[in-house]
N, C-alpha and C positions, 0 to 999 in steps of 0.2 A: 373550656375550649372556646376559640373564636371561630366565627364562621364567615365573616365578611368576604373580602376579595381574596383571602388567602387560599380558597379552594381552587383558584385559577392556576393551572400548572405553570404558566410562564413566570410567576413571581418567585419560583423556587430556583435558587442558583447554586446551592451546595448539596451534593449527593453524599450520603453517609451510608455505607454498606456494612452489613453485619452478616455473619455466617450462622449465628445461633440466636434463638429466642432470648436466651440469657443476655446476650450482647445488646439486642434491641431494647430490652427492658431497661438496661443501664443507660442507653442513649436517651430514652424517653425521660428518664429520671432527671437528666441534666438539661432538658429543654427549658428555656425561660418561659415559653408559652407553647401550648399544644393546640394545633388547629384540627378542624374536622378532616376526616379522610377524603381522598379525592372522589369526586362524583363520577369521573370517567377516566379510564386508562385504555391504552391500545388493546385491541383484541389479542388474546393469547398471552397477555402479560400476567404471569402467575405470581408476581411479587406481592408481598404484603407490605404496605406503606404506612408510615407514621409521619405526619407533617407537623412542623412547628417552627420555632424561632429561637435563635441564640444571638443576643445582642441585636445587631441590625440585619442579620442574615436569616433568610428563610431557608429552612432545612427540609430535605426529604430523606427519611430513613427507610432503607429497604433491607429486608432480611431474606436469606436463601430459603427455598422450600424446605420443610421439615425433613431431616434425614439426608439432605444432599450437601456434599462438601466438595472441596477441590477447586482447581483452577478453572475448569470448564464451567462448573455451576456458577462460580463468581462472575465469569465473563458473560454468561446468559443473563444474570440478574442486572449487571451493569448495562448491558445492551437494552433490556426492556425498560430500565429506569430512564435512560436518555431518550427513549421514544415517547414515553408517557409524560416526561418532564423535559421538554426539549431545550429549556433555557439553563439547565444545570451547566456550570462552567468549571467547577473544581470538584474534586472528590476526596473523601476520606474512607479508609477501610479501618474500622474500629472494632476491636474485640480482644480475644485472648490468644496466647501462643505459648510455646514451650521455651524456656530459657536455656542458654548455653553458658553456664558460669565457667570462668577460667581464672588463671592467676592475674590477668589484666583487668577482668571485669567481674566485680563481686555482684553477680545478679542473684536476686532472691525472689521468692514468691511474693506477688503483689507489686513488684517493680513494673515500670513501664519501659518498653523499647520503642523508639521512633526510627523509622527508616531514614537513613541519612547518607547522602552520597559521599564518596571518599575517593580521592585520587582521580577525579574526572569520571568515575563510574557511578551507576545508579545505586540506590540504597537497597535494592532487592536482588538477591542472587537466586537464580532458578536452577534446580537440579531435579533429576529424575532417578528414581530407584530402579535397580535391575531386579532380577528374579530373587536374589538372596540378600537379605540385609546383613546377615552375619559375616558374609565374605566381603562386605564393603563394596558391593557391586552397584555403585551409583554412577550416574553420568551427569557432569555439569553441562548446563545449556546456556550459561552466560549471565551477565548482568543486564537487568532490564532498565527501562528509561527512568531518568531522574524525575522526581516530583516537580510540578510547576514551580517557577521562580517565586510566585506569590506565597506559596506554602513554605518553601525553603527559607524565605525571608522572615516569615512569621515564626518559624522554628528558631531561627537565630535570635530573634528579638525575645522570644519567651525564654530561651536558654540563658540569655544575658540577665533577664529579670530573676530567674531562679538562682543563678550564681550569686547575684547581689543580695537577694532577700530570702532565698529559699522558696519552696512552694508550700501550699497549704491544701494539697489535693486530698489528703486523708481526712482533713476537717470538712472539705466540700463533700466528700463521700458520706460522711456521717450525717451532714445536714440533708443530703439527697435521700438518704434511707427513709426519712419521714414520709416520702412519697410512695414507698413500696410496702405493700401489705406483708409480704414474706421477707421481712427485714433480715432474718437470720441467714438466709441463703446468700445474701449480698454483703453481709457484714464481714469484717476482717477476722479470720480465725486466730486463735492464740499463736504466739510466736513458736511455741513448742511443736506446732503442727507443720512447720516448715522444715521438711527433712530432705537433705541432699545426700544420696548414697554414692559410694565409690563406684567407678565405672564397671567393675567386675561383679558387683552385687546385682543379680538379676532377680526380679520379683517372681515368686512361684506362679505357676499357671493356675491360679485360683482367683476368685473375686474378693478374697479376704483383704483387709486393710494391711498396710505396711506395719502398723503398730502390733498386729497380731502375728505376722508371718516373717517379717524381715529382721535380721539380726542387727541390733543397735550398734554392734562393734564395727559395722561397715559404714556408719554415718561419718560424713566429713565434718570435722570440727571447724567451726567458724566463730570469729570474734563477734561480739555484739557491736552494732553500729553506735558511734558516739554522738555527742550533741551537734558536731559540725556536719555530720552526714545527714543527707535527706533520707528519710525512711517513711514510706518506700522511696526508692531512688529512681531517677529518670536516666535512661541510657540512650545514646545516639549512635547509630551504626548500621551494620549490615543485617538484614533479615533474609533468611533462606526460605524459599517457597517451593513446595512440591506437591504431588498428588497423593502421597501416602503420609500417614501419621508417623512422625519420627519417634521411635521407641528404643533406639539403640544408643547407649551412652558412649560407646567407643566411636561410632560415626559422628555423634554430636561433638565429641572432643576433637576429633580429627578436623572437622570443618571449622570449628572454633579456632583451632591453632593455625590451620593453613590459610583460611579465608577471612578470619576475623568475624565469623558469624556470631551474633548475639542472641538470636531468637529463631525458632522454626515455626512455620505455619503452613496453611494449605490453600490459600485463596489468592494471594497477591499476584502471583505470576499470571493469573488469568486477566488481570486488570491493567497492569502498569503501562503496557505499550498501546492501549486503546482507550483507557479511562484515566486521565491524568489525576493521580491521587497520592496522598501520603498514607503510609501504613503505620498504625498505632496499635501496639499489642501490650496488654497487661499479662504478666507472667503468671501462669496457673500451675505449671509443673516444670520439670527439668528435662523434658524430651528424652526420657528413659522409660524403662519398663514399669516404673513405680507410678503409674497414672492414677489420679483420683480427681474427683470433681469438687472437692472441698473448697478449693481456692478460686474456682471459676467465677463465681458471682462477684467477689471482691476485685479480682483482676479485671473483669469487665467494667466495673465501676471506676476503677483507677484510669483505665484507658479512656472512658467517656469523659471523665473529669479533665484529663489532659486535653482532649479534643475541644472541649468547651473553652478552656483557657486559650487554646491556640486560635480559635475563631475570633475571640474577642480582641486579638492582636491585629486583625485585618480590617482596614477601612472598607466600607462597601464599594467605593469607587474602584478599588484595586481588583475586586472580583468582577465588577461590571466591565472592566477593561479587558478581561479575558474573553476569548471567543467561546460561544456555547459548544460543548463537546459534541452534541449531535450535529452541529453544522460542520465542524472540523472533520468529523468522522465521515459524514456523507460526502463532503467535497472530495475527500481523498479516496473514497471507496465506491463512488457511484459509477465508476468505469468497470469494464470487464475484469480487470485485475486489481486485486487489492494491494494498497500500498501502506506500509507502516509509517507512523510518524517518526521523523528524524530526531535523534538525540545527539550523540557525538560520533556516530559511525555512519559511513555512507551506505546507501541501499545497495545490496549486492544482487547478482543475478539469481541466486537461489531463492530470493523473495518473489520470484515470478514477475519482477518489475522490469528488468533489463534483459533483453534477449542475448544469448551467448553465441557469438559468431565462431568461437573456437571449434564448435561441433562440426560446422561445415568445413572449416580448414582441415581439421583432423581427418574427416571422411575423404576429402580430396587427396590428402597425402597417402591414404591407404590405396587409392586407385592409381596413384602415379607409379610408373615404372622408373626405376632409378636413373636410367640413361636418357630419359626424355625431357624436353623442355630446355635443354642446354642451349639450343640454337637461339632462343629468345634472349637469354642472358648475355649471349655473345654478339647479338645484333647491334650495329652502330646506333640505331634509334634508341634502343633500351639503354645502351651504354651512355648516351648523351643524357638521358633522363636520370640515370643512376648517379651520374657525376654532378648533376645539378644544372647543366647547361640548358636543359629543357625542364620547365616547371611541371608541365602536364603531359599526360599520355593517355590516349583512348585506344584500347585494343578492341577490335571488333572482328567477329567471325560468325559463321552460320551455326545453327543448333547442332550440338553434339561434337564440336570440333576440339573440345578440351579446354575451354577458357577458364573454368573454375580450378582445374588442376594446375594450369599455368599461374593463376593467382596465388595458389598455395606455394608454388615453386618460387615466385617472386618474393613472397613473405619470408620464406626460409633463407633466401639469398640476402635480403635486407638485414635479417637478424644476425648474420655473420659480421656485419659492419658494426660501427660503434658511434655513439654521440647523437643518434637520431631518435626522436620519439616516433614509434611506428603504430599507427592506428589502422584497423581494418574492419570491414563489414561485408558480409555475404548476403545479398538479398536472396530470399528463398521462397519459391512459389508455394511450398508445402507448409509454411508456418506463418500464421497471421501476424505474429509479432515481428517478422523479418521482411515484411512487404512494404513498409512505409518509411518516410523520412523520420517520423517520430521514433520508430523502432531503430533506425540507423543511429540516431543521435544517442539513444539510450544504450546501444550496443557497442558503438565504436570504442568507448573507453568509459564504461559506466561508473566505475569507482570515482574517477576524477570529475566527470561532467555532472553526475547526479549530486555529488557532494557540494559542488559550487552552486548548482541550481537550487538545491534545497535550502542552502544558507540564504539565498537571495529570494526565496519564494515562501514567505510566511512561515519560516522556520519549519518547513516540512509539513504544514497542516494541509496544504493543497498539493495535488499532483501537478507538477510544472507543465506548462504548455509547450508545444513544439518550439515556439519563438524563444521562450525562456531557456529551454535546453540548447537551442542553437546559439543563443547569445553566450551561454555558459561555456559551450565548446569553443566559440571564437575567442572568448577571454582567456581560456586556458591555452589555446594554440598561440595566441599573440605573445604569451609569456615565455614560449619555448624558443630555442635558437634554431633548431632544425626539426622539421616535422615531415613525415611521409604518411599519406593516407591512401590505402588501397580499397577500392570499392568494386566488388565483383557482382556481375549479373544485374546490371541496372534494369534490363528488360523484364526481370521478375518482380519489379516493384509495381504496386497497384496505384501509386501516386506519382506517376512519371512527370506530370507538369510541375508539381511541387518539388520534386527531386531536381529537375532541371533549373528551377528558380534558385534552389539552395546552392547548386554548383555555381550558378552565375554570381550569387552574392559572395560566395567564398573566393572566387578567382578575381573579383573586382575590388576586394578590400585591400587597401594599401598596407594595413598592419599585418596582413597574412602573406606578404610577398615571399616569405621564406618557406611557405608550405608547398610541398610537392604532392601531386595527386595522380594516381593511376587508376583508370576505370576500365571495366570490360563490359561488353554487351553484344547482343546481336545488332546487325546494322539495320534496325527497324526505322521507320520513316521519321518519327520524332527525334531520334538520336542522330540520324543522318542529316536532319535539318539543322539541329541546334549545336551538337557537340563540336563540329569544326569551328563554328564562330566563337564558342565559349573557350575552347582549349587551343584553338589555332589549327588551321588546315594542315600545317606541317607536323602537328602532333597527333593526327588521326592515322592510325596504323592498322591496316587489314592484316590479320594473321596470315602468314605465308603458307599457302596450301602445300607447296613442295616440301617445306620443312616439317609441317604437320604430318604429311604422308611418310616422311622418313621416320618420324617418331612412331607412327602406327606400325610400320614394318618392324621396327626394333621391338615394339611391344608384343606383336604377334609372335615373333621368333622367341622371345623370352617366355611367353606363356606356353608355347609348345614344348620347350625344354624344361621348364620349371614347374608347371602346374601339375598337381598330383593326378588329376583325373585324365590328363593326356599321357603322363608318364606310365600310368597303370595299363593303358591300352596297348603299349608296345607298337606304336604306329610305324609303318614302313616309311622309308625315306621318300618314296613316291607320294604317299598320302601327305606327309609333312610338307613336301614341296608344293603340293597342290593347294593345301590350306594357306600356305604362305602367299602363293600367287593369287588365289581367289579372294582371300580376306585381306592380306597385307597390302596387296597392290590394288585391290578393288574398292577400298574404303572412300576414296575421293575426298580426303580431308575430314572424314567423320569418325572420330574416335568412338563415339557411342555406337555407331553401326558395327564397327569391328568388334567391340566388346560383346554386343548381343550375338553376333554370329559365332564367336568362340564359345559363348555360354551354351548356345544351341548345339554345337558340334560336340562339346564336352559331355552332353547328355545322351549322345548316340550310343547304342549298346553293341554295335558291331560295325565292321568296316563298310559293309554294303549300305548301311544307313548314312554313314559319313559321305560316301560317294554320291548317294542320292541327294543329300542336303547340299553338297557343293555344286551339284548340277543345276540346282534351282534356288540359288541364293536370292533373297528378296532384293529389289532394286534400291529401296530407300528405307527410312525409319518407319514410315507409315505401314508399308508392306511387312516390315519386320514385326511390328507390334500386332498386326492382324494375324500373322502366322502364330505368334506366341499365344494369343487368346484362343485360337482354334486348336492349339495343341494341348491345352489344359485338359486333363482326363475328365471324362463325363461325370464321374462321381464327385469331383471336386469343383466343377465349373460354377454351379449355383452359388456356393459359398465364396468362391474366388471373385465372382462378379460383384457380390455384395461387399466384400472386403475392399475391392477397388473403388466402389461407389463411396464408401466412407473416406478413403484416402483422397479422392478427387474433391470432395465437397466439405470436408471438415475444416475448421479454422486452424487446426494444429494436427501434427502427426498423431497416430495411435501409438501407444506403448505396445510392446509385444504381448504383454498380459491382456490388454484390452482387445487386441486383434484375436487372441485365442477365444475370448468370450463372444466376439461377433460370430466366429465360426461355430461355436457351441450353441448358438441360438438359431433355431430352425423356424423360418416363417413361410417357406414356400411349400414344403412337403410335410406329410404327417409322419410321426407325431410332432405337432408344432410345439414350440416352447424352448426354454433354455434348459439344458441338461448337463450337469457337471461331468457326466460320463462321456460327453462328446468333446471335452477339453483335450487338446493335443498333449501328448506326453512331454514333448520337447518344444521349446521356443523356436528352435531352428526349423521345425516342421512347417511353420507358417510360410516359409519361403517356397515350399513345394507347391503351394496353391497358385502362385503367380511368379514363376521363375523369370528372372531378368527384368520383370516389370516393377519389382519392389526391391528395397534394400534395407538393411538394418544399420541405423546410425547409433553409435554408442554415445549417449548423452548421460544426464543424471539417471534416467531410466532408459533401457534399450528401446529405441523407437523404430517403428516401421514407416518408411517413407516411400513414395513413388521414386523410382530409380533416377528419373530425369524429367526436366520440365517438358520435354517433347512427349513423354508418356502421357502426361496430363492433357496436353494439347490434342493428342490423338484420341484419347478416350472421350473427351468432350464432344468430339464429332460423331460419336457412336450413339445410337438410339437409347440404349439402356443407361446412359450416363448423363442425359439431359437433367436439368435441375429438378423437374417435377418427378420423373421416374425415380431418380436416385433419392430424393427427399422422402418419397413414399416408402421406399425400402428402409431407409435409415430410421424413419419414425416408427415403422412397424417393428423393427428389430429392437429399438430402445423400449417401447411399450411392452413388448413381449418379455424382454429381459427383466424389466422392473417389476412385472407382474409375478414372475416366477422365483425371484430371490426372496429370502426371508431372514429374519433375525433382528437383533437390536441394531441401532444405527451404527454403533462402533463395530459390531460384529459383521455387519453387511459391508462396511468399507474395507475391512480386512479380508473377508472371504470372497468378495465379488469385485474384482479390480475395475470393472467398467461401470460400477453403480453410479458414481458421481458424474462421470462423463455422460452416461445415458440420460441421467436426470437433467443435466444441463442443456443438452442439444436437441431433445425431441421437440420442444415447442417451436424452436426456430425453424426446424425442417418441416414441421407440420404446417406452418404458415405458408410454406412454399409449394404445398401439394395441390393447390388450386381446388380445394373443396372436394376431394375424392370421397365418395360416400363410404367406402370401406374404412378409410382413415378416420372420418368423422365418427362413425359408429365405435371404432376402437378407442378414440379419445374419450368420448362420453362415457363409455363403459369403464374405462380406466379411472376416470375422475369420480364417477358415482360410487365406485367401490371404495368405501371409507378406508379400508386397509391399504390399498395401493396408493390412494391419494395422500394419506398420512406418511407412507414410506417415501414417496417422492418428495414431499415437502420437508421431510427431515434430512434429506440429502441435498436439496437445492430448492431455492425459491427465487423465481425470476426477478423479483423486485429487490432482492438482496443477493445479487450475484457474487458479491465480494465475501459473503459470509460462509465459511467452510462448515460451520455447525449451526445452521439456522433454527434448529428446534422444530416444534410443531408448526404447521402452516398457520400464518397469521390472517390470511384472507380466505375467502370462499373459493369454490371451484370456478364460479363465474368470474370472480375478480381476476384470477390468473389467466383465463383464456382471453379476457378483455385486455389485460396488460400486454399479452403477446400477439394480439391481433387475430385471433382465431374466430372468424366471424360465424361460420356455420355451427361449430360446437357451442358458441355463445347462444345462438338462436335456439338450438336444441335444449340447452340447459334452462333457458328462460321458459320455453314451451312446457318443460317438465316441472315448472314451479320455482325455479331459483329466484331468490329475492334480489331485485336489481338495486336495492338500496342498502344491502347488507354492508355493515361497517367492518373494516379489517384491512390488513396489509399496510405497507409503508405509505401508500398513496390514498389511504382512507376508504376508498370505495371504488367500484368498477368504473364509474364515470370519470373520476379524477385520473385513474390509471390509464384509461384509453385516451383521455384528452392529453395527458402528458406525453404519451408515446405517439400521438398523431394518427390514431386509428379512427378516421372520420366515419366510416361505415358503422363501426361498433358504437360510436357516440350517438349517431342517429338512431340506431336500433334501441339503445338503452333509453334515450329520451322518449321515443315513441312507446316504449313499454312502461313508462311511468317513473323513470329515474328522477330523483330530486335534483334539479339543476343547481340548487344552492346548498346541497348537503355539505356539512362542515366536517373537517377531520383530515388526518393524513399530513404528509410533509408539506404540501402546498396549500393546505387548508380547504381549497375548493377547486372544482374543475376549471373554472375560468383562469385562475392564477396559474395553474399547471399548463394550460394551453398557451397562455400568454408568454410564459418563459420560453417555450419551444417555438414560438412564432407560428402557431397553427391557425392561420387566418380563417380558413373555412370552418374549422371547429369553433372558433371564437364567435363567428357569425351565427352558427347553429345555437350555441349556448345563450347568446344575447337574445336571439329571437324567442327562446324558450323562457326568458325572464331572468337570466343570471344577473346578480347584483354585483356590479363592477367595483363598488366601494367597500365590499365586505373586508374586514380586517382579520389578519391572522396569517399563520404560515411563515415560511422562511423569508418571503419577500414582502410580507405585510399586505399587499394587495396586487391586483392584476397589472396595474400601471407600472408599479415598481418592478415587477417580474419582467415585463416586456422591455423596460428601460435597461435593466441589467443585461438582458439577452441581446439588446441592440436591434430590436425589431421596430423600425421607424413606422412602417405602415400600420402595424398593430397599435402603436401608440396613438397615431392619428385617429384610428377607428375608435379607440377607447375614449379619447378626449372628445371626439365628435358626439359620442353617446353619453357624455356627461361625467366622465371620470374626474375625480378631484385631483388636480395637479399637485396639491400640497398635502395630500393624505399622509399621515404619519404612521410609523410602525415598521415591522420587519427588520431584517439584519442591516439594511442600509438606511433606515430611517425614513427615506422618502425617495421618490422616483429620480430626482435630480442627483442625489448622492449616488444612487445605483448606476446611473448612466455615466457619471463622472468617474466612478471606480472602474467601470468597464472600458473606458476610453472611447465612448461613442460621442464624438464631437457634434455631429449633426443633431443627434437627439438632445444633447444638452442645450443647443441653440433653440430647438423646437420647444422644449419645456420652458425655457426662459421667456420665449415669445408668448407662451400661453400663461405666463404669470407665476412661474415657479419661484419661490422665495429661496435665494441662494444662501441665506444666512440662517436658515432654520436649523436648530440643533437636534441631534438624535442619531441613533444608529452606531455602527461600529466605528466610523470615522468622524462622527459628530456633525460634520458639515461637508458640503460638496467640494469645497476647495481642498480640504485635507485629503479627501478620497482621491481626487485627481493628482494631487502632489505625491501621494504615496505610490500611485501607479505609474508615475513618470509621464503623465499625459500633458505635455507642455502647452499645446494649443488650447486645451480645455482650461488649464490654469490661467493662461492669458485672457481667454474669453471671460471667465468668471471675474477676474480682477478688473477688467475693463468695464464690466457690468456693475461693479461696486461691491464685490465680495470683500468681507473683512479679513485682511491678511493676518490679523492677530486673534481671530476667533479661537476660543479655548474649548477643550473637551476632546473626547474620543481617545482612541488607543495611543495616539502620538502627541496628544496635548494641543498641537497646533500644526498648521500646514508646513511650516518651516522644518519642524522636527521630522515630519513624515517624509518630506523630500530629502532631508539630510540622511535619514535612515536608509533610504533607497539609493543613495548615491547620485541623485539627479541634479548635477551641478548647475545646469542651465536654469532649472526651476528655482533652485536656491537663490541664484543671482536675481532672478525675476522677482521673487518674493521680497528680497532685501531691497530692491529698487522701489518696491511698492510700500515700503515702510514696515516690513515684518520685524518684530523685536527678536533679535538673535539670542537674547538672554532670557526670554520668557520661560518660566518654569512650569512643569506639569508633564503629564504623559508618561509613557513607559520609561523613557530615557532621561527625563528631567529637563533636558534642553537639547537644542539642535547639535551643539558641539559634541555632547556625549553620545548622541545617536550616531553621528558620522564616525566618531572614534571607535565605537563598539562594532560597527559594521565594516570597518576597514577602508573607508572612502577617504583616502589621503588628500585628493584634490579638494574635496568639500571641506575637510578640516582646515586646509590651508586658506581657502577662501574665507571661511568664517573667522579665522584668526586675523587675517588681513583686514577684515571689516570691524575688528575690535571685540570679538566674542570673549567673554570672561572665561578663561581656561580653568579657573579654580572654582567655578560655580558648583555648588553642592546640590544634590537631589537625584531623583530617579533611582532605578534599580541598581545602578553601578556607581553611585555616589558622585563621581566627577569624571571628566574626560580622560585623564591620565589613568585612572583606575580601570576604566572601561577598555582602553587600548591595551593595557598591560594584561588584563584578564584574558583578552582574546588573542594576544600574542602578535601585535603589529609593531615591530621595532621602529619602522620608519615614522609612524605616527607618534610613538612614544618619544622619539628623538625630536621631532618637530615641536611637540608640546613642551618638552624640557627646554629646548632652545628659546622658546617664547616665554619661559619663566614659570611653567607649571610647578606647583608645590608637590614635590615627590613624596613628602611625608604627611600629606593631608590625610586625616582620619575619616573613616566612613565605610559603608558597605559591609557585606557579609564577611570579607576577609580583612577588614581594618584599614588597609592601605594598598597602594599599587604593588609594592614589593611582595607582600604576602599573597596577593591575587596571582601575580605572575609565577611565584614559586609553587603555589598549589597546582596551577594548571601545567606546570612543567615547561614554561617558556624560558629556556636557558639564556637565549640571546637578550631577551628583555631584562631578565634578572641581572645579567652582566652589565647592561647599559645603565640600569638604575643605580647599581652599586658604584660604577665608575663615575656617576654624576653626584655621588654622595648620599644616596638613600640610607636612612638609619636602619642598620641591620637588626638592631635590638628594639625597634619600635614596637610598642605594645598595642593591643586592641584587636578587634575582629574575632572571628571564630576560633582561630588557633593562637 
């Protein structure tokens, strides 16, 4: 074993995951050298690790805990691995699996199956079994992400080598056996021990061997392999992954025939979409009832031998060019909602990423009476807008006048036409995801917009910013002939200034002159001030109260004649006329008021009650809501108030199932606690607690919403609904609920529908309670009880909000209260002996967590109680780097005064100065530099502070760093140098500044090889021109795409391709992942670029790349127009080479 620097976790770049000890033994046997084990891993990392080297690659092998299998266990192992070894960039899942032999694939024991994409789909097929295997009750859940390109390229290279020379894996296994004491377990069994039985031959329910119990007459006869056959053989194709062991030959054969499955296993589905890896399986059985362990050792050795051969195909710089998995995962998941990495499909609303506005539209349609709203469609102003003579229309009216219902009416009317792209978004006060411009951009047309933005934004590794989403939407809109956008309830947005700026940007763009917009809102001050100037005074239309009143009268008449609870009453004509007069004629343009009065009258039990109600109708909505609260029965009122507190202050609606749990949790009266016996029998009974104040919206799950924005506005003016009172109630309910539920994590999630929600929200609301003594005692009691603490942590961990299955808590109780800013509970825990320097959690320790989150009082408390200001560990390595990233000036001053070392290296950003530079915090940078920070300190993801600032687009900071002596040509980090970082980000002013200061336009290195390739990949035409003017070599080789022309061709930037060709770029230059520019454009399906390259003389039959030539690449990806173009230009249809 070697001990030197290899124990440092950052030198390990390849993660190798095994499910069984047998598999890890095989992996160890094929290491070229083995290192000492890690001296430190993150807290609660239960993985067993082996460290070593194969070729030039440092490898970390992790094995699942003994006795644990399946997709979830694999995901947990991968998650912990990338936290303890944050520089791992690619992964392998190496071990054993069950074969699926067929007439097409002669799969035998000891063979190897490698996951290989086909037809644009990933190489792993996920399925889930139902309750009965025999009845073939399984459910497909789709194809998972492809392995990274660097691994797919290595597979192709190795496949070619094996085709030419054969493999020698069996010989390699024989040599490796000398390193294993129990050789026999891992040696190849005799060929006669390879038995394949016919599908109907089921092994008896005994542990006896097949040789003793199974009739040899049922064996499948197979020819011996001849000299030309590899033995064992290597197969490339689809691997099926599920959570149960495949033991049914009939299902095996069905999936082999219908899906082309070659192998079955149990872990890959837990990895592929979050841990970029290749799956390598040695075949140890035939996925039937004839299971035995005899072939497991040899199969594991064959898989490990193949993995070693594969890694030897990959140059170290190819892996270094990949982004660390931990960085990509954290970047995409450190926000409240987790986002999956993009492969070939757009992110959909079901992923929790894009809000779904259709739920609002559908709910509005249910409220609409069929004969209402026609007046708007017939109004000359709307007719002008509909015909296109008006581009914009702002409809405004008071609360409750029916604007959202009218928006749904407009959408349905537009849908009857043809030829227009119709986009819509309904801002919604009750759903955090529908309150912002960001949510609007994700929700207007998520499939199109997110697809474009993810292609343009680091291939889906980062969650795109609002600007990226907006630019993607604008690009998509500009390409359409006719577009209509309907935006409802602008006043329910919490980012009104940003929304008005977005509308201004939209209406001022010349390329969007064909886009029509209709907006609705209340006539509130900012809209009255800005909308007429943005959309035109003549396009500002106040909803006509006379017409709205006519709709209300029509609605009331229809309700009286059609609504069941009015029909059943047998109302006299006099009473009906009185309701029509008092409600229909008295609404004064407020649909919501009329709706509430009808609801109240429908609940009256006799005529005298109706007469009394009509005699004292409330004057407005506020009086209406007050009466509704007062009329809630005494026995329901406490629970009703608490339910409304949740709905007013939660970031999203409650599901009906969650609402029932709130009601079943008693915090005010004895006996306190959650009791399943208090659960309502029917979901609909929830409505009885707050009639007319809440409504059910049918979304993915039935959700309970406040019935109208005006309800929330009214309640917020009442004492019990202020943020402190409501948060105290919510916190108590959640802690009580979490204390009283029990079971396994999975069992709790299934049996207690509010468990995850309660675990997620209680700390946020606890922080808003202003140090209530009762709440503090409840929190400390809850956390000090190890059972409740572990239960909470297994459901939700605040520093891993994106993780649906976080496992056991990684941090201490003190760590979590410091992360969430709970000052008094932190003080109490410290007073009771909590270790202020305890290590654990994603941010390493309590001080780093509080510093990152900006909790100054807690930082001071921890430092005064002896926290180590320079403690190392966690995502940002130390508290100073964490605070610098967030721009926490006061906290930074505190830390420096306590002796924080600003030049300590490590963590995502290397040092505090780089973190502040990336975050764009100029004053923090000045402070750090004045205190002696090294402006050229190396390390971290961006190499140095200048590259970080250049990547982030912070021009002033770039200038400041240069003035302080930053070396602009220093190499290192993801982009290698500052110029490439700025070029990739499209920051033209920074590129100009760097070039004027003497930056080397041809500096090599980094992901894109040079600045010109980075700019070309991003489609930044002006920067490309600027670099060329400064002498950039357009034919320089290196980086992901080989050269600038291939980068622009692959990303579809036709203007940049044209510019490079006009400047003399070599269109036939070979290199990079896609061999040449024509191949890249053909693979991605850009016929215009393909045509342009062909017109300039590109060699359409040039050989290279995974698919051999441009025609094969386009054919494989299904780009019919490109295939036709190539053939028409004379491409050789019989050209040989490539994967196929």
